[in-house]
N, C-alpha and C positions, 0 to 999 in steps of 0.2 A: 913126394907125390906132387905131380903137376896139377894145378888147380883145375884146368879144363881138360883133363885126360878123358878118354872115352869111358873108362870104367867109372870115374867120378860122376860124369854126367848120367850114366845109366843108373847108378845108385840113387842119385838125386831124383830122377824121373820115377823110379820105383817107389821112393819115399812119398812123393807127391801123389801117386796113384793110391797108395795105402791110406793116406790121410783123406783123400776124396771119398774112398769107399767107406771109411769110418763115419764121415758126415752123412752119407747117403743112408747107411744102415741105422744109425742111432739118431738121425735128425740133426738139426743145427740149432744152435742157441742164438736167438735174436732179441731185439728190443721190440716190445709190443705196446702201443699206446695210441691215443687219438686226442688231438688238442681241442676237440669240440668241448664246449662247456658242460655237456651232459656226460662226458667221458672222463679222460685224464686231465683235461684243462690245459692251461698254458705251460705246465711243466713238460709236456710232450714237445712243445715247440721250442722252448729255450734250452731244454735238455741239460739242466743243471747237473753237474757232476755228482753232487751230494744226493740227488734223487734218482739217478740213473738205474741203480740196482733194483729198484722197485718195479721197473719195466722189463726186466729180464725174464724170458720164457724159454723153455726147451720145446722146440718144435717137433715133437714126436709124431711119427706117421700115424694117421688115423683115417677112418672112413675111406680107405683105399688111396689116400693121398700120401706122397712121400715129399716132405719138405726138404729142399736142397739149397735154399737161398733165403736171404733176408731182403725186405723191400722197404723203402722210404718213399711215401707219396706226399707231394705237396699239391693240394688242390685249391683253386680259387674259384668261387662261384659267386657272381654278383658282388665282387669286392671283398668277400669274406674268405680268408685263407685258413686252411686247416692242414695240420701235419699228421700223417698216419704212418706208424712204423709197425711192421708185421712180418710174419713168416710167409714164404712163397713156395709154391710147388714147381713152378716153371716160369719162364719169362724170357726177357730179352738178353740177359747176360750169359755168355758162354764161359765165364771165368772173369775174375777181376770185378770191376765196377762199371756199370753202364747206365746212362740215364736217357730216357725218351720223353720228349715233350709232346703233348697233345692239346689241341685247341678245339673247342666245340661251340655250340650255339649258346645263346642266353648268357654270355659272359662267363664261359667255363674254360678254365685253363688247368691242365694237370701235368705234373712232372713225376714220372716213375723212375726211381733209382734202385737198382738191384745189385746184389753182391753175393759172393759165395763163401765168405769167411765168417766164422762165429762172431756175433755182436758187431757186425760191420755196418749196421744201419743207424749208427750214431752220426752226428755231424762231422766230427773230426776224423773218424775212421774212413769216410769216403775220400777225403783228401789224401790220407796215408795210403789207401788202396791204389789210388791213381799213381802215386809216387812209386809204390812197389811194382806195379805193372811196368812202368818206365824203366826201373832198374833191371827188372827181369829181361826186358827187351834188349837192353845194352849188354847184359851178360850173355844172352843167347847169341847176339850178333858177334860178340867177341869170340865165343866158342866156335862159331862157324869159320871165322878167319883163322883160328889156330889149328883146327882140325883140317 
């Protein structure tokens, strides 16, 4: 079987659609925490591997919301930085990982990073997601040249 045959690519596309539907129906699993002292504290910022499991949540749909992605927010207000990891219903990412920077008044800076894979809002997974997108692009480009 040729790796980039039309049937192979169709099967791969169908599998990806099925996986996407599964996440949409059953929700997605994300990390949820806040590095503020009154919340999860510094463990949410450093994201120590030994404590990561305590932040896992299943983002089941509720109150009419369908959670389809995870979000990591890094906000700095008047020199104090806070990390917030959460479930998200919609946003900037149409697949893979995408980050948006916003700057406001009174020394406010916010970076939103969103992704659509389970548990993708950890520190290391964002780098791996970007690498996966790059590899997918190379494969898709190669497939176009072969077909």
